[in-house]
C-alpha positions as CSV (number, residue, x, y, z in Angstrom):
1,X,-210.6,-18.3,61.7
2,X,-207.4,-17.9,62.9
3,X,-207.0,-17.0,66.9
4,X,-203.8,-14.6,67.8
5,X,-203.4,-14.4,71.4
6,X,-201.6,-11.6,73.2
7,X,-198.3,-13.1,72.7
8,X,-199.2,-12.3,69.2
9,X,-199.8,-9.1,68.7
10,X,-195.9,-8.1,68.8
11,X,-195.4,-9.6,65.2
12,X,-199.1,-8.0,64.0
13,X,-198.2,-4.6,64.7
14,X,-195.0,-5.1,62.9
15,X,-197.0,-7.2,59.7
16,X,-199.8,-5.0,59.3
17,X,-197.5,-1.7,58.4
18,X,-197.3,-3.5,55.1
19,X,-200.8,-2.6,53.5
20,X,-202.5,-5.1,51.1
21,X,-200.2,-8.3,51.7
22,X,-201.4,-11.3,52.9
23,X,-200.7,-12.7,56.6
24,X,-198.4,-15.6,57.4
25,X,-199.0,-18.2,59.0
26,X,-198.7,-17.4,62.8
27,X,-195.5,-18.1,64.2
28,X,-195.2,-18.8,68.5
29,X,-193.3,-15.9,69.9
30,X,-192.2,-16.1,73.5
31,X,-194.5,-13.9,75.6
32,X,-194.9,-13.7,79.6
33,X,-198.4,-13.5,79.3
34,X,-199.7,-16.3,77.1
35,X,-199.0,-18.5,75.0
36,X,-199.9,-19.1,71.0
37,X,-202.5,-21.8,69.6
38,X,-200.9,-23.8,66.4
39,X,-202.5,-22.4,63.2
40,X,-205.2,-25.3,62.1
41,X,-204.3,-26.7,58.6
42,X,-206.2,-24.5,56.3
43,X,-209.7,-25.7,54.9
44,X,-210.9,-25.3,51.5
45,X,-212.6,-22.1,52.0
46,X,-209.7,-20.4,53.9
47,X,-207.5,-21.4,51.3
48,X,-209.8,-19.9,48.5
49,X,-210.4,-16.9,50.6
50,X,-206.9,-16.4,51.3
51,X,-205.8,-16.9,47.5
52,X,-208.5,-14.0,47.1
53,X,-207.0,-12.2,49.8
54,X,-210.2,-11.7,51.8
55,X,-209.2,-11.4,55.1
56,X,-210.1,-9.8,58.1
57,X,-208.5,-8.1,61.3
58,X,-210.6,-8.3,64.3
59,X,-209.5,-7.2,67.5
60,X,-211.3,-8.6,70.4
61,X,-212.0,-9.3,73.9
62,X,-210.4,-12.3,75.6
63,X,-214.3,-13.5,76.5
64,X,-215.4,-13.7,73.8
65,X,-212.5,-16.6,72.5
66,X,-212.3,-17.7,76.3
67,X,-216.6,-18.5,76.6
68,X,-216.2,-20.6,73.0
69,X,-217.9,-17.9,71.6
70,X,-216.0,-16.8,68.5
71,X,-215.3,-20.8,67.4
72,X,-219.2,-21.2,67.5
73,X,-219.8,-18.0,65.5
74,X,-216.9,-17.6,62.8
75,X,-217.1,-20.9,60.9
76,X,-220.7,-19.6,59.7
77,X,-219.4,-16.4,58.7
78,X,-216.3,-17.6,56.8
79,X,-218.5,-20.4,55.0
80,X,-221.2,-17.5,54.0
81,X,-218.9,-14.3,53.0
82,X,-215.6,-16.8,52.1
83,X,-213.7,-13.9,54.5
84,X,-211.0,-15.6,56.7
85,X,-211.1,-13.8,60.2
86,X,-207.8,-13.1,61.8
87,X,-208.8,-13.0,65.7
88,X,-206.6,-11.3,68.0
89,X,-208.0,-11.9,71.4
90,X,-206.5,-9.4,74.1
91,X,-207.8,-7.4,76.5
92,X,-210.4,-4.5,75.5
93,X,-207.6,-1.5,76.2
94,X,-205.6,-3.7,74.3
95,X,-208.0,-3.9,71.0
96,X,-208.8,-0.4,71.5
97,X,-205.6,0.8,70.9
98,X,-205.2,-1.5,67.8
99,X,-208.1,0.2,65.8
100,X,-206.8,3.5,67.0
101,X,-203.3,2.8,65.7
102,X,-204.9,1.4,62.4
103,X,-203.8,-2.6,63.0
104,X,-207.1,-4.0,62.8
105,X,-210.3,-3.9,60.7
106,X,-212.8,-3.9,63.2
107,X,-213.2,-4.2,67.0
108,X,-216.1,-6.9,69.1
109,X,-215.4,-4.8,72.4
110,X,-217.0,-4.2,76.1
111,X,-216.2,-1.1,77.4
112,X,-219.0,1.2,76.8
113,X,-217.3,4.7,77.9
114,X,-213.9,3.8,75.8
115,X,-215.9,2.8,72.7
116,X,-217.7,6.3,72.8
117,X,-214.5,7.8,73.3
118,X,-213.2,6.0,70.3
119,X,-216.2,6.8,67.9
120,X,-215.9,10.6,69.0
121,X,-212.3,11.1,68.3
122,X,-212.9,9.8,65.0
123,X,-211.0,6.5,64.8
124,X,-214.3,4.3,64.2
125,X,-217.3,5.1,61.7
126,X,-219.7,2.8,62.9
127,X,-220.5,1.1,66.2
128,X,-223.5,-1.5,66.5
129,X,-224.6,-2.8,69.9
130,X,-224.6,-6.7,69.7
131,X,-225.2,-8.2,72.6
132,X,-224.7,-8.2,76.7
133,X,-224.4,-10.8,79.6
134,X,-223.2,-9.4,83.1
135,X,-219.8,-9.9,85.3
136,X,-220.2,-11.8,88.5
137,X,-217.6,-11.9,91.7
138,X,-216.6,-15.3,92.2
139,X,-215.0,-16.6,94.9
140,X,-213.8,-20.2,96.9
141,X,-216.7,-22.1,98.8
142,X,-215.6,-21.1,102.0
143,X,-215.9,-17.7,101.2
144,X,-213.5,-16.2,103.7
145,X,-214.9,-12.8,103.6
146,X,-218.3,-13.6,103.8
147,X,-220.2,-12.0,100.7
148,X,-221.9,-14.8,99.5
149,X,-225.5,-13.6,98.7
150,X,-224.8,-10.1,98.7
151,X,-226.3,-7.7,95.9
152,X,-224.0,-4.8,96.5
153,X,-220.9,-5.5,94.3
154,X,-218.8,-2.3,95.7
155,X,-220.0,-3.6,99.0
156,X,-218.7,-6.7,98.8
157,X,-215.4,-5.9,97.3
158,X,-215.2,-3.8,100.3
159,X,-215.3,-6.7,102.8
160,X,-212.8,-8.6,100.8
161,X,-210.6,-5.8,101.3
162,X,-211.3,-5.3,104.7
163,X,-210.4,-9.4,105.1
164,X,-207.4,-9.0,103.3
165,X,-208.5,-12.1,101.4
166,X,-206.5,-12.7,98.1
167,X,-208.1,-11.1,95.0
168,X,-206.7,-11.8,91.3
169,X,-207.1,-8.8,89.5
170,X,-207.2,-9.2,85.7
171,X,-204.7,-5.8,85.4
172,X,-204.4,-5.7,81.8
173,X,-206.4,-2.8,81.2
174,X,-209.3,-4.7,79.5
175,X,-213.0,-4.1,80.0
176,X,-213.2,-6.3,82.9
177,X,-210.2,-4.5,84.5
178,X,-211.9,-1.7,83.9
179,X,-215.1,-2.4,85.2
180,X,-213.5,-4.0,88.6
181,X,-211.4,-0.7,88.9
182,X,-214.8,1.2,88.9
183,X,-216.5,-1.0,91.5
184,X,-213.1,-0.7,93.8
185,X,-213.7,3.1,93.4
186,X,-217.8,3.0,94.4
187,X,-216.2,1.1,97.2
188,X,-213.5,4.3,98.4
189,X,-211.2,1.0,98.7
190,X,-207.9,1.6,96.2
191,X,-206.6,-2.3,96.8
192,X,-203.4,-2.9,97.6
193,X,-201.2,-5.4,99.4
194,X,-200.0,-9.5,99.4
195,X,-203.2,-9.9,99.3
196,X,-204.5,-8.4,95.9
197,X,-202.7,-10.0,93.2
198,X,-202.5,-8.1,89.9
199,X,-202.5,-11.0,87.1
200,X,-201.8,-8.8,83.7
201,X,-203.5,-12.2,82.3
202,X,-207.0,-12.8,80.2
203,X,-209.8,-13.8,81.8
204,X,-209.6,-17.4,81.4
205,X,-206.1,-17.5,82.9
206,X,-207.3,-15.1,85.7
207,X,-210.0,-17.6,86.8
208,X,-207.3,-20.4,86.7
209,X,-205.0,-18.5,89.3
210,X,-207.8,-18.0,91.8
211,X,-209.1,-21.5,91.6
212,X,-205.6,-22.8,92.3
213,X,-205.4,-20.0,94.8
214,X,-208.7,-20.2,96.4
215,X,-209.0,-16.6,95.8
216,X,-211.8,-14.2,94.7
217,X,-212.1,-12.3,91.2
218,X,-214.4,-10.4,89.0
219,X,-215.4,-12.5,85.8
220,X,-217.8,-12.4,83.1
221,X,-220.6,-15.0,83.5
222,X,-219.5,-16.5,80.1
223,X,-216.1,-17.2,80.6
224,X,-216.9,-18.4,84.3
225,X,-219.6,-20.9,82.9
226,X,-216.8,-22.3,80.3
227,X,-214.6,-22.9,82.7
228,X,-216.8,-24.6,85.0
229,X,-216.9,-27.1,82.8
230,X,-213.1,-27.3,82.8
231,X,-213.6,-28.3,86.7
232,X,-213.3,-25.0,87.8
233,X,-214.2,-24.9,91.7
234,X,-214.8,-21.3,92.1
235,X,-218.6,-20.5,93.0
236,X,-220.9,-17.0,91.7
237,X,-220.8,-15.4,95.3
238,X,-222.2,-11.9,94.1
239,X,-224.9,-11.3,91.2
240,X,-227.9,-9.1,90.0
241,X,-226.3,-5.7,90.8
242,X,-226.5,-3.1,87.9
243,X,-223.0,-2.1,87.9
244,X,-222.2,-5.7,86.6
245,X,-224.0,-5.0,83.4
246,X,-221.6,-5.8,80.5
247,X,-222.8,-4.6,76.8
248,X,-221.0,-5.4,74.0
249,X,-220.4,-3.6,70.9
250,X,-218.8,-3.9,67.3
251,X,-216.9,-0.7,65.8
252,X,-215.4,-0.4,61.8
253,X,-212.0,1.2,62.4
254,X,-212.1,4.9,60.3
255,X,-210.3,3.7,56.8
256,X,-208.2,6.9,57.2
257,X,-206.0,4.8,59.1
258,X,-204.8,3.7,55.6
259,X,-205.6,1.9,52.5
260,X,-205.3,-1.5,54.4
261,X,-208.1,-0.9,56.3
262,X,-211.0,-3.3,54.7
263,X,-214.0,-1.2,55.7
264,X,-215.9,-3.4,52.8
265,X,-215.1,-6.8,54.9
266,X,-216.0,-4.4,58.3
267,X,-219.1,-3.9,57.1
268,X,-220.1,-7.1,55.9
269,X,-219.1,-8.4,59.0
270,X,-220.9,-5.9,61.2
271,X,-224.0,-6.5,59.2
272,X,-223.6,-10.2,59.3
273,X,-223.0,-10.0,63.5
274,X,-226.2,-7.9,64.2
275,X,-228.1,-9.4,61.6
276,X,-231.3,-11.8,63.2
277,X,-230.0,-15.1,61.8
278,X,-226.7,-14.4,63.8
279,X,-228.5,-12.6,67.0
280,X,-230.5,-15.6,67.1
281,X,-227.7,-18.2,67.0
282,X,-226.1,-15.9,69.6
283,X,-229.3,-16.5,72.0
284,X,-229.0,-20.4,71.8
285,X,-225.4,-20.5,72.7
286,X,-224.7,-22.4,76.0
287,X,-228.4,-23.3,76.0
288,X,-227.6,-27.1,75.6
289,X,-224.9,-27.1,78.2
290,X,-226.1,-24.7,81.3
291,X,-230.3,-24.7,80.1
292,X,-229.7,-20.4,79.3
293,X,-227.6,-18.5,76.8
294,X,-224.4,-16.9,78.0
295,X,-225.1,-14.1,76.2
296,X,-228.3,-11.6,75.4
297,X,-228.9,-10.5,71.4
298,X,-229.0,-7.0,71.6
299,X,-228.6,-5.5,68.0
300,X,-231.3,-3.4,66.6
301,X,-232.8,-5.8,64.8
302,X,-233.1,-8.5,67.6
303,X,-234.8,-5.9,69.9
304,X,-237.3,-4.8,67.0
305,X,-238.3,-8.4,66.6
306,X,-238.3,-9.1,70.2
307,X,-240.0,-6.0,71.8
308,X,-241.6,-8.4,74.5
309,X,-238.7,-9.3,75.8
310,X,-237.7,-5.8,76.7
311,X,-237.9,-5.2,80.8
312,X,-239.5,-9.0,80.8
313,X,-238.1,-9.4,84.0
314,X,-238.9,-6.1,85.7
315,X,-234.9,-5.7,86.6
316,X,-233.9,-2.4,87.7
317,X,-232.5,-0.1,85.4
318,X,-231.2,2.8,87.3
319,X,-231.1,3.3,91.3
320,X,-229.8,5.5,93.5
321,X,-227.5,4.8,96.5
322,X,-225.5,6.0,99.3
323,X,-226.3,8.4,102.1
324,X,-229.9,8.9,101.1
325,X,-233.1,8.5,103.6
326,X,-234.1,5.5,101.6
327,X,-232.2,3.6,98.7
328,X,-234.8,3.2,95.6
329,X,-234.8,1.8,91.9
330,X,-236.9,1.2,88.8
331,X,-237.1,-0.3,85.6
332,X,-236.7,1.1,82.4
333,X,-240.5,1.7,82.3
334,X,-241.3,2.8,85.4
335,X,-238.6,5.8,84.8
336,X,-240.1,6.5,81.8
337,X,-244.0,6.7,83.1
338,X,-242.5,9.4,85.1
339,X,-243.1,13.6,84.3
340,X,-240.8,14.2,81.5
341,X,-238.8,17.3,80.4
342,X,-236.8,18.2,77.6
343,X,-233.2,20.0,77.7
344,X,-230.4,21.1,75.5
345,X,-227.6,20.6,75.8
346,X,-224.3,21.2,73.5
347,X,-221.9,18.8,72.1
348,X,-218.1,19.1,71.6
349,X,-218.7,20.3,67.9
350,X,-220.7,22.8,69.6
351,X,-223.8,21.7,68.0
352,X,-227.2,21.4,70.1
353,X,-229.6,18.7,70.7
354,X,-232.4,18.3,72.5
355,X,-233.0,15.4,74.6
356,X,-235.8,14.4,77.1
357,X,-235.8,12.4,80.1
358,X,-237.0,12.8,84.0
359,X,-235.6,15.4,86.2
360,X,-232.4,14.4,88.3
361,X,-233.7,16.8,91.1
362,X,-237.0,15.0,91.1
363,X,-235.0,11.5,91.5
364,X,-233.1,13.0,94.1
365,X,-236.0,13.9,96.1
366,X,-237.4,10.6,96.2
367,X,-234.2,9.0,97.8
368,X,-233.7,11.9,99.6
369,X,-230.0,12.6,100.4
370,X,-228.5,12.9,104.0
371,X,-227.7,16.3,105.1
372,X,-223.8,16.0,104.9
373,X,-223.9,14.4,101.6
374,X,-221.5,16.2,99.7
375,X,-221.1,14.2,96.0
376,X,-223.2,12.7,93.0
377,X,-220.9,10.0,91.5
378,X,-222.8,8.9,88.0
379,X,-222.3,5.1,87.4
380,X,-222.7,3.3,84.2
381,X,-223.1,0.2,82.6
382,X,-219.6,-0.3,81.8
383,X,-218.2,0.8,84.8
384,X,-217.5,4.4,84.0
385,X,-218.1,6.9,86.7
386,X,-218.7,10.7,86.4
387,X,-218.5,12.9,89.8
388,X,-220.1,16.3,90.4
389,X,-220.6,18.2,93.7
390,X,-224.3,17.5,94.9
391,X,-225.0,21.4,95.4
392,X,-224.5,22.1,91.7
393,X,-226.6,18.6,90.7
394,X,-229.3,20.5,93.0
395,X,-229.3,23.3,91.7
396,X,-229.6,22.7,88.0
397,X,-233.1,22.8,87.3
398,X,-232.7,21.1,83.4
399,X,-230.4,18.5,84.2
400,X,-232.0,14.9,83.6
401,X,-231.6,11.6,82.8
402,X,-232.2,11.0,79.3
403,X,-233.9,8.5,77.4
404,X,-231.8,7.0,75.3
405,X,-232.8,5.4,71.7
406,X,-231.1,1.9,72.1
407,X,-232.8,1.6,75.5
408,X,-231.2,2.8,79.1
409,X,-230.2,6.3,80.2
410,X,-227.7,9.1,79.7
411,X,-227.0,11.9,82.2
412,X,-227.5,15.2,80.3
413,X,-226.1,18.5,82.4
414,X,-226.3,21.7,80.4
415,X,-222.9,23.8,81.0
416,X,-221.2,21.1,82.7
417,X,-218.3,19.1,81.7
418,X,-218.3,16.1,79.1
419,X,-216.9,13.7,81.9
420,X,-219.8,13.9,84.1
421,X,-222.4,13.5,80.5
422,X,-222.3,9.4,81.1
423,X,-223.7,7.4,79.0
424,X,-225.3,4.2,79.9
425,X,-225.9,5.6,83.4
426,X,-227.4,2.8,85.9
427,X,-226.3,4.1,89.4
428,X,-226.7,7.5,91.2
429,X,-224.7,7.5,94.1
430,X,-224.5,10.3,96.7
431,X,-221.5,10.3,99.0
């Protein structure tokens, strides 16, 4: 495995235009946002693979690198397949752009709405669930904004803004940054001022900055825990809100991007990553140091092998919050036990599909929106949001929260714009 950080991406973009050529060794390029790690001496395996031209470009989020997961997993893949994985670790947004431009063979990212859009636009040919963990809001032990123990992430960020307590943002169009912006939007706060620091850095660097400045930040749990081994004094202050759910997916880039796209190698990598042996290896990552895994496996093979694991914790999978008489939440099993109905909806291609789920109106009736409420905001597990007038929702008798084959829910509102058909919905906010 060879790691390329953000400073090397410019070189990658130029070199990848020469299809079929072997990649040269990484050469440090000056960059304001990162440094390039020295390329290790090639092992017998990597040298043989390079001679055969078996190299795969993986564009991925910094969290998979900063947490140590790639160093843990990829040597096994390279040893088994003789395929060298050239890792480009950037923000999810930049990784997706690399895929769109045909400058990567496979993506491993964590921004579900953007992944779905990537697939719908034809940039990818296959997407698979891989694993998940969660985001946490971390900060100094002194906790000047007083958010410790809160379960509402949006309310916690609102308190940070009100206190003008220092907050370091990724500011890099990553999956974490996308999630952070969604939580600020849920809090109806536009963060600005000296207290809000946009770093334009990866997760590890942002945690270092926040630690040095005794500031708050949003982090994936895995990278945060990895940094605790390096001495960070930041503490987890807010966790457990469904909006903080953090799923990861792997995507094969469409070979129509050019003859240089190695679809066969990407397919091998995806098959290996979602296979039960690799998923079991993911389930052990971090257990020796933290007593629990840093990521939870979530491929189809894993779920089929471990059906009892689903909903074992009884965690809330869908909730209604905001301007309601009573905030409510349900596990996935509780929602599925409700009275169901079918709804037909037409996609962008004009194809009609039938979905099964629970009436949105019936769910709202359980929460009882307040008389002056005006808007419904659907919040997805990756932070994406869709907004629609409350009056339009209550008038829609065939709008449902549908059941997804892979677990979880999606919004199905026949006749409404695509941006409100939110996949992976975890929260319905009434405003």
